[in-house]
DSSP file (Angstrom, degrees, kcal/mol; ACC not computed):
  #  RESIDUE AA STRUCTURE BP1 BP2  ACC     N-H-->O    O-->H-N    N-H-->O    O-->H-N    TCO  KAPPA ALPHA  PHI   PSI    X-CA   Y-CA   Z-CA
    1    1 A X              0   0    0      0, 0.0    92,-0.6     0, 0.0     2,-0.4   0.000 360.0 360.0 360.0 129.6  -16.9    6.3    7.1
    2    2 A X  E     -A   92   0A   0     90,-0.1     2,-0.8    88,-0.0    90,-0.2  -0.659 360.0-151.2 -83.8 135.9  -15.1    3.3    8.6
    3    3 A X  E     -A   91   0A   0     88,-3.7    88,-2.3    -2,-0.4     2,-0.7  -0.901  13.0-161.2-107.8 102.0  -12.7    1.4    6.4
    4    4 A X  E     +A   90   0A   0     -2,-0.8     3,-0.2    86,-0.2    86,-0.2  -0.761  14.6 177.0 -91.6 116.4  -12.8   -2.2    7.6
    5    5 A X     >  +     0   0    0     84,-3.5     4,-2.7    -2,-0.7     5,-0.2   0.284  46.7 108.8-103.2   8.9   -9.7   -4.0    6.4
    6    6 A X  H  > S+     0   0    0     83,-0.3     4,-2.1     1,-0.2    -1,-0.2   0.922  84.0  44.2 -52.2 -49.2  -10.3   -7.4    8.1
    7    7 A X  H  > S+     0   0    0     -3,-0.2     4,-2.8     1,-0.2    -1,-0.2   0.888 112.1  52.2 -67.4 -38.4  -11.1   -9.1    4.8
    8    8 A X  H  > S+     0   0    0     -4,-0.2     4,-2.6     1,-0.2    -1,-0.2   0.899 108.7  50.9 -65.2 -38.7   -8.2   -7.5    3.0
    9    9 A X  H  X S+     0   0    0     -4,-2.7     4,-2.4     2,-0.2    -1,-0.2   0.911 111.4  49.0 -62.5 -40.5   -5.8   -8.6    5.7
   10   10 A X  H  X S+     0   0    0     -4,-2.1     4,-2.0    -5,-0.2    -2,-0.2   0.937 112.6  46.5 -63.2 -46.4   -7.2  -12.2    5.4
   11   11 A X  H  X S+     0   0    0     -4,-2.8     4,-2.2     1,-0.2    -2,-0.2   0.887 112.8  50.2 -64.2 -38.6   -6.8  -12.2    1.6
   12   12 A X  H  X S+     0   0    0     -4,-2.6     4,-3.1    -5,-0.2    -1,-0.2   0.899 107.7  53.3 -66.3 -39.8   -3.3  -10.8    1.8
   13   13 A X  H  X S+     0   0    0     -4,-2.4     4,-2.2     2,-0.2    -2,-0.2   0.889 108.6  50.5 -61.8 -38.7   -2.3  -13.5    4.4
   14   14 A X  H  X S+     0   0    0     -4,-2.0     4,-2.0     2,-0.2    -1,-0.2   0.927 112.7  45.5 -64.7 -44.7   -3.6  -16.1    1.9
   15   15 A X  H  X S+     0   0    0     -4,-2.2     4,-2.7     1,-0.2     5,-0.2   0.931 111.7  52.2 -63.6 -44.5   -1.5  -14.6   -0.9
   16   16 A X  H  X S+     0   0    0     -4,-3.1     4,-2.8     1,-0.2    -1,-0.2   0.888 108.3  51.7 -58.6 -39.2    1.5  -14.3    1.4
   17   17 A X  H  X S+     0   0    0     -4,-2.2     4,-2.3     2,-0.2    -1,-0.2   0.898 109.6  49.3 -65.3 -39.9    1.2  -18.0    2.3
   18   18 A X  H  X S+     0   0    0     -4,-2.0     4,-2.6     2,-0.2    -2,-0.2   0.930 113.3  46.2 -63.3 -45.4    1.1  -18.9   -1.4
   19   19 A X  H  X S+     0   0    0     -4,-2.7     4,-2.2     2,-0.2    -2,-0.2   0.915 111.5  52.1 -63.8 -42.9    4.2  -16.8   -2.1
   20   20 A X  H  X>S+     0   0    0     -4,-2.8     5,-1.4    -5,-0.2     4,-1.2   0.910 112.7  45.3 -60.0 -42.8    6.0  -18.2    1.0
   21   21 A X  H  <5S+     0   0    0     -4,-2.3     3,-0.3     1,-0.2    -2,-0.2   0.929 114.9  47.1 -66.5 -45.3    5.3  -21.8   -0.2
   22   22 A X  H  <5S+     0   0    0     -4,-2.6    -2,-0.2     1,-0.2    -1,-0.2   0.807 124.9  30.3 -67.4 -29.7    6.3  -21.2   -3.8
   23   23 A X  H  <5S-     0   0    0     -4,-2.2    -1,-0.2    -5,-0.2    -2,-0.2   0.365 101.8-122.2-115.3   3.4    9.5  -19.4   -2.9
   24   24 A X  T  <5 +     0   0    0     -4,-1.2     2,-0.2    -3,-0.3    -3,-0.2   0.942  68.4 127.2  55.1  53.2   10.4  -21.1    0.4
   25   25 A X      < -     0   0    0     -5,-1.4     2,-0.3    -6,-0.2    -1,-0.2  -0.736  43.1-152.6-128.9 176.0   10.5  -17.8    2.4
   26   26 A X     >  -     0   0    0     -2,-0.2     4,-0.9    -3,-0.1     5,-0.1  -0.908  36.7-100.8-142.4 171.3    8.9  -16.4    5.5
   27   27 A X  H >> S+     0   0    0     -2,-0.3     4,-1.0     1,-0.2     3,-1.0   0.931 122.0  54.0 -58.6 -44.2    7.9  -13.0    6.9
   28   28 A X  H 34 S+     0   0    0      1,-0.3     3,-0.3     2,-0.2     4,-0.3   0.868 109.4  46.2 -60.9 -37.8   11.1  -13.0    9.0
   29   29 A X  H 34 S+     0   0    0      1,-0.2    -1,-0.3     2,-0.1    -2,-0.2   0.594 120.8  37.8 -83.1  -8.7   13.4  -13.6    6.0
   30   30 A X  H <X S+     0   0    0     -3,-1.0     4,-2.7    -4,-0.9     5,-0.2   0.358  78.9 105.2-123.0   5.6   11.7  -11.0    3.8
   31   31 A X  H  X S+     0   0    0     -4,-1.0     4,-2.5    -3,-0.3     5,-0.2   0.934  85.6  45.8 -57.4 -49.0   10.8   -8.1    6.0
   32   32 A X  H  > S+     0   0    0     -4,-0.3     4,-2.4     1,-0.2    -1,-0.2   0.896 113.0  50.7 -61.9 -38.7   13.5   -5.8    4.8
   33   33 A X  H  > S+     0   0    0      1,-0.2     4,-2.6     2,-0.2    -1,-0.2   0.899 111.3  48.2 -64.8 -39.7   12.7   -6.6    1.2
   34   34 A X  H  X S+     0   0    0     -4,-2.7     4,-2.2     2,-0.2    -2,-0.2   0.858 109.7  52.6 -70.1 -34.3    9.0   -5.9    1.8
   35   35 A X  H  X S+     0   0    0     -4,-2.5     4,-1.8    -5,-0.2    -2,-0.2   0.934 112.9  44.0 -63.8 -45.4    9.9   -2.6    3.5
   36   36 A X  H  X S+     0   0    0     -4,-2.4     4,-2.6     1,-0.2    -2,-0.2   0.912 111.2  54.5 -64.9 -41.7   12.0   -1.6    0.5
   37   37 A X  H  X S+     0   0    0     -4,-2.6     4,-2.9     1,-0.2     5,-0.2   0.890 105.7  53.6 -59.5 -39.4    9.2   -2.8   -1.9
   38   38 A X  H  X S+     0   0    0     -4,-2.2     4,-2.4     2,-0.2    -1,-0.2   0.935 109.9  46.9 -60.6 -46.4    6.8   -0.5    0.0
   39   39 A X  H  X S+     0   0    0     -4,-1.8     4,-2.0     2,-0.2    -2,-0.2   0.915 113.4  48.8 -61.7 -42.8    9.0    2.5   -0.6
   40   40 A X  H  X S+     0   0    0     -4,-2.6     4,-2.6     1,-0.2    -2,-0.2   0.931 111.8  48.6 -63.1 -45.7    9.5    1.6   -4.2
   41   41 A X  H  X S+     0   0    0     -4,-2.9     4,-2.4     1,-0.2    32,-0.2   0.877 108.9  53.1 -64.8 -37.0    5.8    1.1   -4.8
   42   42 A X  H  X S+     0   0    0     -4,-2.4     4,-2.5    -5,-0.2    -1,-0.2   0.903 111.0  47.9 -62.7 -40.1    5.0    4.5   -3.1
   43   43 A X  H  X S+     0   0    0     -4,-2.0     4,-2.7     2,-0.2    -2,-0.2   0.898 110.1  50.7 -66.2 -41.1    7.5    6.1   -5.5
   44   44 A X  H  X S+     0   0    0     -4,-2.6     4,-2.1     2,-0.2    -2,-0.2   0.881 110.5  50.8 -64.3 -36.9    5.9    4.3   -8.5
   45   45 A X  H  X S+     0   0    0     -4,-2.4     4,-2.0    24,-0.3    -2,-0.2   0.952 110.8  47.7 -62.8 -49.6    2.6    5.6   -7.3
   46   46 A X  H  X>S+     0   0    0     -4,-2.5     4,-1.7     1,-0.2     5,-0.7   0.909 111.5  51.7 -58.0 -42.4    3.9    9.2   -7.0
   47   47 A X  H  <5S+     0   0    0     -4,-2.7    -1,-0.2     1,-0.2    -2,-0.2   0.891 107.7  51.9 -62.3 -40.1    5.5    8.9  -10.4
   48   48 A X  H  <5S+     0   0    0     -4,-2.1    13,-3.1     1,-0.2    -1,-0.2   0.863 111.5  46.4 -65.9 -35.2    2.2    7.7  -11.9
   49   49 A X  H  <5S-     0   0    0     -4,-2.0    -1,-0.2    11,-0.2    -2,-0.2   0.790  90.5-153.1 -75.8 -26.5    0.3   10.7  -10.4
   50   50 A X  T ><5 +     0   0    0     -4,-1.7     3,-1.4    -5,-0.2    -3,-0.1   0.681  44.5 144.7  61.2  19.3    3.0   13.1  -11.6
   51   51 A X  T 3 < +     0   0    0     -5,-0.7    50,-0.2     1,-0.3    -1,-0.1   0.736  68.5  44.4 -61.9 -24.3    2.0   15.3   -8.7
   52   52 A X  T 3  S+     0   0    0     -6,-0.3     2,-2.1     1,-0.1    -1,-0.3   0.472  82.3 103.2 -98.4  -4.3    5.5   16.5   -8.1
   53   53 A X    X   +     0   0    0     -3,-1.4     3,-1.8     1,-0.2    -1,-0.1  -0.448  35.9 161.2 -86.4  70.4    6.5   17.1  -11.7
   54   54 A X  T 3  S+     0   0    0     -2,-2.1    -1,-0.2     1,-0.3    -3,-0.0   0.679  70.0  61.4 -62.4 -19.2    6.3   20.9  -11.6
   55   55 A X  T 3  S+     0   0    0     -3,-0.2     2,-0.3     2,-0.0    -1,-0.3   0.465  96.7  72.4 -88.0  -2.2    8.4   21.1  -14.7
   56   56 A X    <   -     0   0    0     -3,-1.8    -3,-0.0    -6,-0.1     0, 0.0  -0.873  55.8-161.1-121.9 147.2    6.0   19.2  -16.9
   57   57 A X        +     0   0    0     -2,-0.3    -1,-0.1     2,-0.0     2,-0.1   0.478  59.8 117.9 -95.5  -7.1    2.7   19.9  -18.5
   58   58 A X        -     0   0    0      1,-0.1    -2,-0.1    -5,-0.1    -5,-0.1  -0.359  64.9-123.3 -66.6 138.5    2.0   16.2  -19.0
   59   59 A X        -     0   0    0      1,-0.2    -1,-0.1    -2,-0.1     3,-0.1  -0.221  34.9 -84.6 -74.0 167.8   -1.1   14.8  -17.1
   60   60 A X        -     0   0    0      1,-0.1   -11,-0.2   -11,-0.1    -1,-0.2  -0.183  56.3 -84.5 -64.5 165.6   -1.0   12.0  -14.7
   61   61 A X        -     0   0    0    -13,-3.1    -1,-0.1     1,-0.2     5,-0.1  -0.232  67.9 -70.6 -61.1 162.8   -1.2    8.4  -15.9
   62   62 A X    >>  -     0   0    0      1,-0.1     4,-2.1    -3,-0.1     3,-0.9  -0.220  50.0-107.1 -56.7 151.4   -4.7    7.1  -16.5
   63   63 A X  H 3> S+     0   0    0      1,-0.3     4,-2.9     2,-0.2     5,-0.2   0.835 119.3  57.8 -50.9 -39.9   -6.7    6.5  -13.3
   64   64 A X  H 3> S+     0   0    0      1,-0.2     4,-2.2     2,-0.2    -1,-0.3   0.899 107.7  46.7 -61.1 -40.2   -6.4    2.7  -13.7
   65   65 A X  H <> S+     0   0    0     -3,-0.9     4,-2.3     2,-0.2    -2,-0.2   0.919 112.6  49.7 -66.8 -44.7   -2.6    3.0  -13.7
   66   66 A X  H  X S+     0   0    0     -4,-2.1     4,-2.3     1,-0.2    -2,-0.2   0.931 113.3  46.1 -60.1 -46.7   -2.6    5.3  -10.6
   67   67 A X  H  X S+     0   0    0     -4,-2.9     4,-2.8     1,-0.2     5,-0.2   0.894 109.9  54.5 -64.1 -39.8   -5.0    3.0   -8.7
   68   68 A X  H  X S+     0   0    0     -4,-2.2     4,-1.4    -5,-0.2    -1,-0.2   0.910 110.4  46.1 -60.7 -42.5   -2.9   -0.1   -9.7
   69   69 A X  H  X S+     0   0    0     -4,-2.3     4,-1.5     2,-0.2   -24,-0.3   0.890 111.4  52.6 -67.9 -38.7    0.2    1.6   -8.3
   70   70 A X  H  X S+     0   0    0     -4,-2.3     4,-1.9     1,-0.2     3,-0.3   0.942 109.3  48.2 -61.6 -47.1   -1.6    2.6   -5.1
   71   71 A X  H  X S+     0   0    0     -4,-2.8     4,-2.4     1,-0.2    -1,-0.2   0.761 102.0  63.4 -71.4 -22.0   -2.9   -0.9   -4.5
   72   72 A X  H  X S+     0   0    0     -4,-1.4     4,-1.5    -5,-0.2    -1,-0.2   0.935 107.4  44.4 -60.2 -43.9    0.6   -2.3   -5.0
   73   73 A X  H  X S+     0   0    0     -4,-1.5     4,-2.5    -3,-0.3    -2,-0.2   0.891 109.3  56.4 -64.5 -39.3    1.6   -0.2   -2.0
   74   74 A X  H  X S+     0   0    0     -4,-1.9     4,-2.8     1,-0.2     5,-0.2   0.904 102.5  55.8 -59.3 -42.5   -1.6   -1.4   -0.2
   75   75 A X  H  X S+     0   0    0     -4,-2.4     4,-2.4     1,-0.2    -1,-0.2   0.924 111.0  43.7 -55.5 -46.0   -0.5   -5.1   -0.7
   76   76 A X  H  X S+     0   0    0     -4,-1.5     4,-2.5     2,-0.2    -1,-0.2   0.875 111.6  52.8 -72.4 -36.0    2.9   -4.4    1.0
   77   77 A X  H  X S+     0   0    0     -4,-2.5     4,-2.2     2,-0.2    -2,-0.2   0.949 112.3  45.9 -60.5 -47.1    1.3   -2.4    3.8
   78   78 A X  H  X S+     0   0    0     -4,-2.8     4,-2.3     1,-0.2    -2,-0.2   0.933 112.4  50.7 -60.8 -46.2   -1.1   -5.2    4.6
   79   79 A X  H  X S+     0   0    0     -4,-2.4     4,-2.3    -5,-0.2    -1,-0.2   0.905 111.1  47.8 -59.7 -43.6    1.7   -7.8    4.4
   80   80 A X  H  X S+     0   0    0     -4,-2.5     4,-1.9     2,-0.2    -1,-0.2   0.865 109.6  53.7 -67.0 -35.5    3.9   -5.8    6.8
   81   81 A X  H  <>S+     0   0    0     -4,-2.2     5,-2.8    -5,-0.2     4,-0.3   0.901 109.3  47.9 -63.9 -40.8    0.9   -5.4    9.2
   82   82 A X  H ><5S+     0   0    0     -4,-2.3     3,-1.5     3,-0.2    -2,-0.2   0.927 108.3  56.5 -62.5 -45.0    0.4   -9.2    9.2
   83   83 A X  H 3<5S+     0   0    0     -4,-2.3    -2,-0.2     1,-0.3    -1,-0.2   0.877 112.8  38.8 -55.5 -43.0    4.1   -9.7    9.8
   84   84 A X  T 3<5S-     0   0    0     -4,-1.9    -1,-0.3    -5,-0.1    -2,-0.2   0.325 112.9-117.0 -94.2   9.3    4.1   -7.5   13.0
   85   85 A X  T < 5 -     0   0    0     -3,-1.5    -3,-0.2    -4,-0.3    -2,-0.1   0.914  39.9-164.7  59.1  46.9    0.7   -8.9   14.1
   86   86 A X      < -     0   0    0     -5,-2.8    -1,-0.2     1,-0.1    -5,-0.0  -0.369  14.4-164.8 -64.2 139.3   -1.1   -5.5   13.9
   87   87 A X        +     0   0    0     -2,-0.1     2,-0.6     2,-0.0    -1,-0.1   0.735  62.8  90.3 -97.8 -26.3   -4.4   -5.4   15.7
   88   88 A X        +     0   0    0      1,-0.2     3,-0.1    32,-0.0    -2,-0.1  -0.605  39.0 152.4 -76.9 118.9   -5.8   -2.2   14.2
   89   89 A X        +     0   0    0     -2,-0.6   -84,-3.5     1,-0.1     2,-0.4   0.277  50.0  74.5-131.1   8.5   -7.8   -3.2   11.1
   90   90 A X  E     +A    4   0A   0    -86,-0.2     2,-0.3   -85,-0.1   -86,-0.2  -0.993  58.1 175.9-125.9 128.3  -10.4   -0.4   10.9
   91   91 A X  E     -A    3   0A   0    -88,-2.3   -88,-3.7    -2,-0.4     2,-0.3  -0.847  16.2-157.1-126.8 161.1   -9.5    3.1    9.8
   92   92 A X  E     -A    2   0A   0     -2,-0.3   -90,-0.1   -90,-0.2     2,-0.1  -0.970  36.5 -98.0-130.9 149.9  -11.2    6.4    9.1
   93   93 A X        +     0   0    0    -92,-0.6     2,-0.2    -2,-0.3     3,-0.1  -0.467  51.8 176.9 -62.2 139.5  -10.0    9.2    7.0
   94   94 A X        -     0   0    0     34,-0.2    -1,-0.0     1,-0.2    -3,-0.0  -0.633  42.6 -35.9-130.6-168.8   -8.5   11.8    9.2
   95   95 A X        +     0   0    0     -2,-0.2     2,-0.3     1,-0.0    -1,-0.2  -0.276  68.2 169.4 -55.8 129.8   -6.7   15.1    8.7
   96   96 A X        -     0   0    0     -3,-0.1    37,-0.1     1,-0.0     7,-0.0  -0.907  38.5 -84.6-137.6 166.2   -4.6   15.0    5.5
   97   97 A X        -     0   0    0     -2,-0.3    -1,-0.0     2,-0.1    39,-0.0  -0.256  27.3-133.4 -65.2 158.1   -2.7   17.4    3.4
   98   98 A X  S    S+     0   0    0      1,-0.0     2,-0.4    38,-0.0    -1,-0.1   0.508  91.5  65.9 -87.9  -5.6   -4.6   19.3    0.8
   99   99 A X  S  > S-     0   0    0      1,-0.1     4,-2.0     0, 0.0     5,-0.2  -0.963  75.6-142.6-122.7 131.3   -1.9   18.5   -1.7
  100  100 A X  H  > S+     0   0    0     -2,-0.4     4,-2.5     1,-0.2     5,-0.2   0.886 102.2  54.8 -60.7 -41.2   -1.0   15.0   -2.9
  101  101 A X  H  > S+     0   0    0      1,-0.2     4,-2.5   -50,-0.2    -1,-0.2   0.933 109.0  47.9 -58.1 -46.6    2.7   15.7   -2.9
  102  102 A X  H  > S+     0   0    0      1,-0.2     4,-2.2     2,-0.2    -1,-0.2   0.879 111.9  49.8 -63.1 -38.6    2.6   16.8    0.7
  103  103 A X  H  X S+     0   0    0     -4,-2.0     4,-2.1     2,-0.2    -1,-0.2   0.893 110.9  48.8 -69.7 -38.6    0.6   13.7    1.7
  104  104 A X  H  X S+     0   0    0     -4,-2.5     4,-2.7     2,-0.2    -2,-0.2   0.919 111.2  50.4 -65.8 -42.6    3.0   11.3   -0.1
  105  105 A X  H  X S+     0   0    0     -4,-2.5     4,-2.6    -5,-0.2    -2,-0.2   0.908 110.1  50.2 -60.7 -41.6    5.9   13.0    1.6
  106  106 A X  H  X S+     0   0    0     -4,-2.2     4,-2.4     2,-0.2    -1,-0.2   0.895 110.0  50.8 -63.7 -39.1    4.3   12.6    5.0
  107  107 A X  H  X S+     0   0    0     -4,-2.1     4,-2.7     2,-0.2    -2,-0.2   0.928 110.0  49.5 -64.4 -44.4    3.6    9.0    4.2
  108  108 A X  H  X S+     0   0    0     -4,-2.7     4,-2.4     2,-0.2    -2,-0.2   0.932 110.6  51.1 -57.2 -45.7    7.3    8.5    3.3
  109  109 A X  H  X S+     0   0    0     -4,-2.6     4,-1.5     1,-0.2    -2,-0.2   0.920 113.3  44.1 -58.8 -45.1    8.3   10.2    6.5
  110  110 A X  H  X S+     0   0    0     -4,-2.4     4,-2.2     2,-0.2    16,-0.3   0.839 110.1  54.4 -73.4 -33.0    6.1    7.9    8.6
  111  111 A X  H  X S+     0   0    0     -4,-2.7     4,-2.8     2,-0.2    -1,-0.2   0.903 105.8  55.3 -63.1 -39.6    7.1    4.8    6.7
  112  112 A X  H  X S+     0   0    0     -4,-2.4     4,-1.8     1,-0.2    -2,-0.2   0.897 107.6  48.0 -58.6 -41.0   10.7    5.8    7.6
  113  113 A X  H  X S+     0   0    0     -4,-1.5     4,-2.5     2,-0.2     5,-0.3   0.892 110.9  51.5 -66.3 -38.9    9.7    5.9   11.3
  114  114 A X  H  X S+     0   0    0     -4,-2.2     4,-3.2     8,-0.3    -2,-0.2   0.911 107.1  52.9 -64.0 -40.8    8.1    2.5   10.9
  115  115 A X  H  < S+     0   0    0     -4,-2.8    -1,-0.2     1,-0.2    -2,-0.2   0.904 112.8  45.5 -59.6 -40.3   11.2    1.1    9.3
  116  116 A X  H  < S+     0   0    0     -4,-1.8    -2,-0.2    -5,-0.2    -1,-0.2   0.901 128.8  23.5 -70.0 -41.4   13.2    2.4   12.3
  117  117 A X  H  < S-     0   0    0     -4,-2.5    -3,-0.2    -5,-0.1    -2,-0.2   0.829  76.6-161.8 -97.2 -36.7   10.8    1.1   15.0
  118  118 A X     <  +     0   0    0     -4,-3.2     2,-0.3    -5,-0.3    -4,-0.1   0.892  46.4 129.1  49.7  47.0    8.9   -1.7   13.4
  119  119 A X  S  > S-     0   0    0     -5,-0.1     4,-2.0     1,-0.1    -1,-0.2  -0.787  73.0-105.1-123.1 169.8    6.2   -1.5   16.0
  120  120 A X  H  > S+     0   0    0     -2,-0.3     4,-3.0     1,-0.2     5,-0.2   0.891 114.5  55.2 -64.4 -41.0    2.4   -1.3   15.7
  121  121 A X  H  > S+     0   0    0      1,-0.2     4,-2.0     2,-0.2    -1,-0.2   0.932 111.9  42.2 -61.0 -46.7    2.1    2.4   16.7
  122  122 A X  H  > S+     0   0    0      2,-0.2     4,-2.1     1,-0.2    -8,-0.3   0.864 114.3  53.1 -70.0 -33.8    4.5    3.5   13.9
  123  123 A X  H  X S+     0   0    0     -4,-2.0     4,-3.2     2,-0.2     5,-0.3   0.951 108.7  49.1 -61.6 -49.4    2.9    1.1   11.5
  124  124 A X  H  X S+     0   0    0     -4,-3.0     4,-2.7     1,-0.2     5,-0.2   0.899 110.9  50.0 -60.3 -42.3   -0.6    2.5   12.2
  125  125 A X  H  X S+     0   0    0     -4,-2.0     4,-1.8    -5,-0.2    -1,-0.2   0.923 114.6  44.1 -63.1 -44.0    0.6    6.1   11.8
  126  126 A X  H  X S+     0   0    0     -4,-2.1     4,-2.0   -16,-0.3    -2,-0.2   0.921 115.3  47.6 -67.0 -43.5    2.2    5.3    8.4
  127  127 A X  H  X S+     0   0    0     -4,-3.2     4,-2.9     1,-0.2     5,-0.2   0.898 109.3  53.6 -66.7 -40.1   -0.7    3.3    7.2
  128  128 A X  H  X S+     0   0    0     -4,-2.7     4,-2.2    -5,-0.3   -34,-0.2   0.911 108.5  50.3 -59.5 -41.8   -3.2    6.0    8.2
  129  129 A X  H  < S+     0   0    0     -4,-1.8    -1,-0.2    -5,-0.2    -2,-0.2   0.907 110.9  49.0 -62.8 -40.9   -1.2    8.5    6.2
  130  130 A X  H >< S+     0   0    0     -4,-2.0     3,-1.5     1,-0.2     4,-0.4   0.913 110.3  50.6 -63.9 -43.8   -1.3    6.1    3.2
  131  131 A X  H >< S+     0   0    0     -4,-2.9     3,-1.6     1,-0.3     4,-0.4   0.875 101.8  63.4 -60.6 -37.7   -5.1    5.7    3.6
  132  132 A X  T 3< S+     0   0    0     -4,-2.2     4,-0.4     1,-0.3    -1,-0.3   0.492  86.7  72.7 -71.4  -1.5   -5.5    9.4    3.7
  133  133 A X  T X> S+     0   0    0     -3,-1.5     3,-0.9    -4,-0.2     4,-0.9   0.817  81.7  74.7 -72.7 -32.2   -4.1    9.6    0.2
  134  134 A X  H X>>S+     0   0    0     -3,-1.6     3,-1.4    -4,-0.4     5,-1.0   0.878  89.8  51.9 -55.0 -48.3   -7.4    8.2   -1.1
  135  135 A X  H >45S+     0   0    0     -4,-0.4     3,-0.9     1,-0.3    -1,-0.3   0.849 106.0  57.0 -59.3 -29.6   -9.6   11.3   -0.7
  136  136 A X  H <45S+     0   0    0     -3,-0.9    -1,-0.3    -4,-0.4    -2,-0.2   0.722 101.6  56.0 -72.3 -20.0   -6.9   13.3   -2.6
  137  137 A X  H <<5S-     0   0    0     -3,-1.4    -1,-0.2    -4,-0.9    -2,-0.2   0.566 108.3-129.7 -83.6 -10.3   -7.4   10.9   -5.5
  138  138 A X  T <<5 +     0   0    0     -3,-0.9     2,-0.3    -4,-0.6    -3,-0.2   0.904  66.3 120.6  60.4  43.9  -11.1   11.7   -5.5
  139  139 A X      < -     0   0    0     -5,-1.0    -1,-0.2     3,-0.0     2,-0.2  -0.916  64.0-111.5-129.5 160.0  -12.2    8.1   -5.4
  140  140 A X    >>  -     0   0    0     -2,-0.3     4,-1.2     1,-0.1     3,-1.0  -0.535  28.7-114.5 -85.8 157.4  -14.3    6.1   -3.0
  141  141 A X  H 3> S+     0   0    0      1,-0.3     4,-2.7     2,-0.2     5,-0.2   0.854 116.3  64.4 -59.6 -34.4  -12.7    3.3   -0.8
  142  142 A X  H 3> S+     0   0    0      1,-0.2     4,-2.2     2,-0.2    -1,-0.3   0.833  99.1  53.8 -59.8 -31.1  -14.9    0.8   -2.7
  143  143 A X  H <> S+     0   0    0     -3,-1.0     4,-2.1     2,-0.2    -1,-0.2   0.886 108.3  49.0 -68.2 -39.1  -12.9    1.7   -5.9
  144  144 A X  H  X S+     0   0    0     -4,-1.2     4,-2.5     2,-0.2    -2,-0.2   0.925 110.7  50.4 -65.0 -45.1   -9.6    1.0   -4.0
  145  145 A X  H  X S+     0   0    0     -4,-2.7     4,-2.6     2,-0.2     5,-0.2   0.916 109.5  50.7 -59.8 -43.6  -11.0   -2.4   -2.8
  146  146 A X  H  X S+     0   0    0     -4,-2.2     4,-2.1     1,-0.2    -1,-0.2   0.927 111.7  47.4 -60.6 -44.6  -12.0   -3.3   -6.4
  147  147 A X  H  X S+     0   0    0     -4,-2.1     4,-2.2     1,-0.2    -1,-0.2   0.871 110.0  54.2 -64.7 -36.3   -8.6   -2.4   -7.7
  148  148 A X  H  X S+     0   0    0     -4,-2.5     4,-2.7     2,-0.2    -2,-0.2   0.942 109.2  47.0 -61.7 -47.7   -7.0   -4.4   -4.8
  149  149 A X  H  X S+     0   0    0     -4,-2.6     4,-2.2     1,-0.2    -2,-0.2   0.864 110.6  52.3 -66.0 -35.1   -9.0   -7.5   -5.7
  150  150 A X  H  X S+     0   0    0     -4,-2.1     4,-1.9    -5,-0.2    -1,-0.2   0.926 112.9  44.6 -63.7 -43.2   -8.1   -7.1   -9.4
  151  151 A X  H  X S+     0   0    0     -4,-2.2     4,-2.8     2,-0.2    -2,-0.2   0.861 109.5  56.9 -69.3 -35.3   -4.4   -6.9   -8.5
  152  152 A X  H  X S+     0   0    0     -4,-2.7     4,-2.2     2,-0.2    -1,-0.2   0.929 107.2  48.3 -59.4 -45.7   -4.8   -9.9   -6.1
  153  153 A X  H  X S+     0   0    0     -4,-2.2     4,-2.3     1,-0.2    -2,-0.2   0.914 111.8  49.6 -60.8 -43.1   -6.1  -12.0   -8.9
  154  154 A X  H  X S+     0   0    0     -4,-1.9     4,-2.4     1,-0.2    -2,-0.2   0.897 109.0  52.6 -62.6 -40.4   -3.2  -10.9  -11.1
  155  155 A X  H  X S+     0   0    0     -4,-2.8     4,-2.1     2,-0.2    -1,-0.2   0.878 109.3  48.8 -65.6 -37.6   -0.8  -11.7   -8.3
  156  156 A X  H  X S+     0   0    0     -4,-2.2     4,-2.6     2,-0.2    -1,-0.2   0.913 109.9  52.1 -65.9 -41.2   -2.2  -15.2   -8.0
  157  157 A X  H  X S+     0   0    0     -4,-2.3     4,-1.3     1,-0.2    -2,-0.2   0.915 108.9  50.8 -59.9 -41.6   -2.0  -15.6  -11.8
  158  158 A X  H  <>S+     0   0    0     -4,-2.4     5,-2.9     1,-0.2     3,-0.3   0.909 110.3  48.9 -62.3 -42.0    1.7  -14.6  -11.5
  159  159 A X  H ><5S+     0   0    0     -4,-2.1     3,-1.2     1,-0.2    -1,-0.2   0.898 111.3  49.8 -64.3 -39.5    2.3  -17.2   -8.8
  160  160 A X  H 3<5S+     0   0    0     -4,-2.6    -1,-0.2     1,-0.2    -2,-0.2   0.714 111.7  48.4 -73.3 -19.3    0.6  -19.9  -10.8
  161  161 A X  T 3<5S-     0   0    0     -4,-1.3    -1,-0.2    -3,-0.3    -2,-0.2   0.161 116.7-110.2-106.6  18.4    2.7  -19.1  -13.9
  162  162 A X  T < 5       0   0    0     -3,-1.2    -3,-0.2     1,-0.2    -2,-0.1   0.879 360.0 360.0  57.8  43.4    6.0  -19.0  -12.1
  163  163 A X      <       0   0    0     -5,-2.9    -1,-0.2    -8,-0.1    -4,-0.1   0.457 360.0 360.0 -55.2 360.0    6.4  -15.2  -12.4
């Protein structure tokens, strides 16, 4: 199944433009902050899944919370892709780990390479790894898109209320 992200990149660019106008910033002045935000959001996602908490019997956060944390990371991945003028906007699920912890670690590793290189090839590899988390969540891409649009609406509300 092809995951076409053209529209999500467009919607993210519109949100980024609103944020840039409201806060007098640019992609160039915020790249490092967005890179750090991506890492933080990936960690918040991992924390919500509790996939690494071998010492605990507690279940993951509710699915809505997990999806919300995932799409927070998606927002930053899209924004960073726009920033570097990425051309690849269609993905397919590919080989991924059978374990969520391992897939998140691989995504962290590849994001680290992207931070070092900040080029399209390293971005695509990191983003593909992030996309490959979805099958491990046992949800369809359409569920991720729906959660993205819900968060997009919330982000606009935050901008309009001087969050």
